[in-house]
C-alpha positions, -999 to 999 in steps of 0.1 A, spaced: -126 -120 112 -120 -119 75 -111 -144 49 -76 -158 55 -63 -153 19 -43 -120 20 -22 -104 -7 2 -79 10 29 -79 -16 64 -67 -18 79 -61 -52 113 -77 -56 142 -72 -80 136 -79 -117 161 -52 -126 193 -40 -110 177 -19 -83 151 -34 -59 114 -27 -66 90 -14 -40 52 -11 -39 41 25 -36 16 31 -8 27 52 21 19 33 54 22 47 89 33 37 114 57 18 92 89 39 91 107 41 124 125 72 135 161 73 124 186 58 149 223 54 150 236 20 140 265 2 157 299 13 143 314 -14 120 350 -26 123 372 -30 93 409 -40 97 421 -15 124 400 13 112 366 22 125 342 46 109 309 58 122 282 78 104 248 89 115 221 103 93 187 117 102 158 123 78 123 136 81 112 105 62 129 83 88 158 71 67 188 56 84 222 71 82 250 51 66 283 41 82 312 65 79 345 55 62 377 43 76 387 78 89 352 85 102 338 98 70 305 115 67 271 104 80 245 104 52 211 122 53 180 101 58 160 88 28 143 108 1 165 139 4 153 149 39 174 172 59 197 157 85 232 157 98 261 133 102 294 128 120 322 103 120 353 92 139 379 65 135 415 55 138 435 53 106 456 20 102 482 40 84 489 69 107 473 57 139 458 92 143 423 98 154 397 106 127 380 139 132 343 145 133 327 143 99 310 174 85 273 177 79 260 146 61 255 147 23 221 150 7 201 118 2 184 109 -31 163 138 -43 134 136 -67 127 158 -97 91 167 -91 69 198 -89 33 206 -79 9 192 -105 -9 218 -126 -47 220 -127 -47 202 -160 -25 174 -148 -46 170 -117 -79 167 -135 -97 135 -122 -68 125 -99 -78 121 -63 -61 114 -29 -68 82 -10 -64 76 27 -72 44 45 -75 30 80 -60 -5 81 -73 -35 101 -95 -15 124 -70 12 132 -37 -6 135 -22 17 108 -30 42 81 -20 43 44 -21 68 16 -22 66 -22 -38 80 -53 -68 72 -75 -83 80 -109 -119 92 -113 -137 74 -141 -173 87 -137 -187 120 -124 -208 101 -98 -177 87 -81 -163 55 -97 -126 55 -89 -98 31 -98 -66 25 -78 -42 -2 -70 -54 -31 -50 -24 -27 -26 -35 9 -19 -67 -4 -2 -56 -39 9 -65 -44 46 -86 -13 47 -115 -11 71 -122 26 62 -114 45 30 -116 82 25 -111 99 -9 -104 136 -13 -109 156 -45 -80 182 -43 -98 205 -67 -126 210 -42 -111 198 -10 -142 177 -5 -137 143 11 -159 112 5 -162 79 22 -156 51 -3 -168 15 -7 -148 -12 -25 -169 -26 -54 -143 -52 -62 -106 -59 -69 -82 -80 -89 -52 -87 -66 -33 -105 -94 -32 -75 -117 -33 -50 -87 -64 -31 -96 -93 -21 -74 -126 -2 -80 -142 22 -55 -175 39 -53 -176 73 -35 -206 79 -13 -230 106 -24 -206 119 -51 -217 139 -81 -203 164 -106 -167 151 -102 -141 158 -129 -129 127 -146 -97 116 -162 -93 115 -200 -78 82 -211 -60 70 -241 -60 32 -248 -32 35 -274 -1 15 -265 28 34 -251 59 36 -272 95 37 -260 109 72 -259 76 91 -257 74 119 -231 53 112 -201 43 128 -168 36 108 -136 11 124 -112 3 112 -77 1 118 -39 39 116 -35 49 105 0 13 108 11 17 146 16 -20 153 7 -12 172 -25 -5 161 -61 29 164 -76 41 158 -112 73 141 -124 84 143 -160 102 116 -179 101 92 -209 90 57 -215 120 34 -213 102 1 -220 67 -1 -234 61 -36 -221 81 -52 -193 75 -75 -164 85 -76 -127 84 -103 -101 64 -99 -69 66 -119 -37 35 -127 -17 32 -130 21 30 -168 19 65 -170 3 51 -176 -32 60 -153 -61 40 -139 -90 45 -117 -120 31 -84 -131 34 -83 -168 29 -59 -197 39 -29 -175 51 5 -188 85 14 -175 94 51 -172 124 71 -159 102 96 -140 107 99 -103 78 78 -91 78 74 -53 57 61 -24 22 74 -24 20 76 -62 3 42 -63 -29 44 -83 -18 78 -98 -18 88 -134 8 83 -161 0 110 -187 11 113 -223 22 145 -239 -15 154 -246 -23 151 -209 -43 118 -214 -39 89 -190 -21 60 -206 -13 41 -174 -18 38 -136 13 39 -114 20 6 -95 57 3 -85 91 19 -86 127 10 -80 145 20 -48 180 21 -35 194 39 -66 197 75 -76 181 66 -109 145 58 -103 125 36 -126 87 38 -124 62 11 -135 25 16 -146 -3 -7 -156 -15 2 -191 -49 20 -188 -64 -4 -213 -58 -32 -188 -71 -11 -159 -103 -1 -178 -110 -37 -189 -108 -50 -153 -128 -21 -140 -156 -28 -165 -159 -64 -153 -160 -53 -116 -186 -26 -123 -207 -52 -142 -205 -75 -112 -186 -102 -131 -166 -123 -106 -138 -143 -122 -108 -163 -111 -89 -131 -105 -117 -107 -96 -134 -106 -62 -165 -84 -56 -172 -64 -25 -162 -74 10 -158 -106 29 -183 -113 57 -167 -108 92 -178 -121 125 -158 -94 143 -133 -115 164 -95 -118 163 -83 -153 171 -53 -163 192 -38 -183 162 -50 -202 132 -51 -236 149 -78 -226 173 -110 -207 176 -101 -190 209 -108 -153 208 -79 -130 215 -99 -98 209 -133 -84 197 -137 -56 171 -156 -26 184 -192 -22 172 -191 -56 156 -218 -83 156 -196 -104 180 -194 -75 205 -232 -70 203 -237 -107 210 -215 -106 241 -185 -126 228 -155 -115 248 -117 -121 247 -109 -155 262 -140 -171 247 -138 -201 224 -162 -204 194 -175 -239 191 -202 -237 164 -210 -213 135 -241 -215 114 -249 -249 129 -215 -265 121 -189 -274 147 -157 -254 143 -122 -257 158 -98 -238 135 -96 -206 116 -101 -225 83 -133 -239 97 -146 -204 104 -134 -190 70 -150 -218 50 -184 -210 65 -180 -172 64 -170 -174 27 -206 -186 20 -221 -155 35 -222 -118 28 -220 -88 51 -254 -83 67 -263 -120 69 -274 -134 102 -257 -166 116 -261 -186 148 -229 -187 169 -222 -209 199 -192 -202 222 -179 -209 257 -167 -180 278 -135 -180 298 -153 -196 328 -165 -225 306 -202 -214 304 -218 -220 270 -237 -193 251 -256 -191 218 -267 -160 199 -276 -147 164 -249 -125 150 -252 -100 121 -221 -103 100 -201 -72 92 -176 -62 66 -141 -76 69 -109 -57 58 -104 -55 21 -88 -88 11 
């Protein structure tokens, strides 16, 4: 059980095209399927597209038209049929679907890749996996990335593509408002680091975006220019509220999913920003990056252990149970190898007391757990599914990244 405040954000339109956050999450993209054929006047068109990235095919035109490829320029096929309202004849099968949106990228060079790492996470005890990118700040393994890359993570692995060595990582802290997180790689030494430039970006300057595009496990580079040196986008939170990410660098490079936390390089190969978002639904992609000056300032506070209104340090304490809903303390499931499992709490049990305080809702549990750290020991009382009461001391574990 982790603290209830969560920040799974979806970026929404602040420009003509919709904006999307950039982690790759699986399973999150369903396999492509045919949609029902639409009806328009007396003409019916049907198109079907298939893509390796799971994109959906678009509808065909009045005469059957063509099915589109799946998203991100993946290979696919399409066909169409229909009856024309003018001739009454049958529309023939459409030919092979047209290519979807392609991106102008190429493998990153060794220089462009210096200090840029690949991040893979396990989310909520194995319910999904996600991939993104990070920037190495110190040779002993301090890495910065976006908060949304590691949000919900219960396991984080970071791979240095220059050596193919993979490290387990711990979250030192994060700022969900500005979308920055700091990681410490376990037993790391001798890592190459990024070279940063705190100078403000200027409109028209040439840049290169580097990241783990589409979570493929290798770094790609996309060239472009700065189109706006300081812009803002609106974000929507899970609870329906909205917030703003401000002072972002907008670029016309093809930034895509998986590039989150990656490097925005200037013409000298120095990092001036950290990728955070991109537009979608348009052939012309706009990418957005947090200025590296902002990233480094936040990282310095986290490394120094300074918790502020926006910065949270470490992990929340977790009991290791999943509740049926927030209005009760009935246990729907127990996390493997957790303190709750060790104590003998099982699905169907109801927690009645935690740390000497009577509890009856998720908020009651969260309020008490927020006063503790992972590793603390607390007394838990619960009734099992047969109504028998039990009390045990539980060692609290780490919850998912908030």
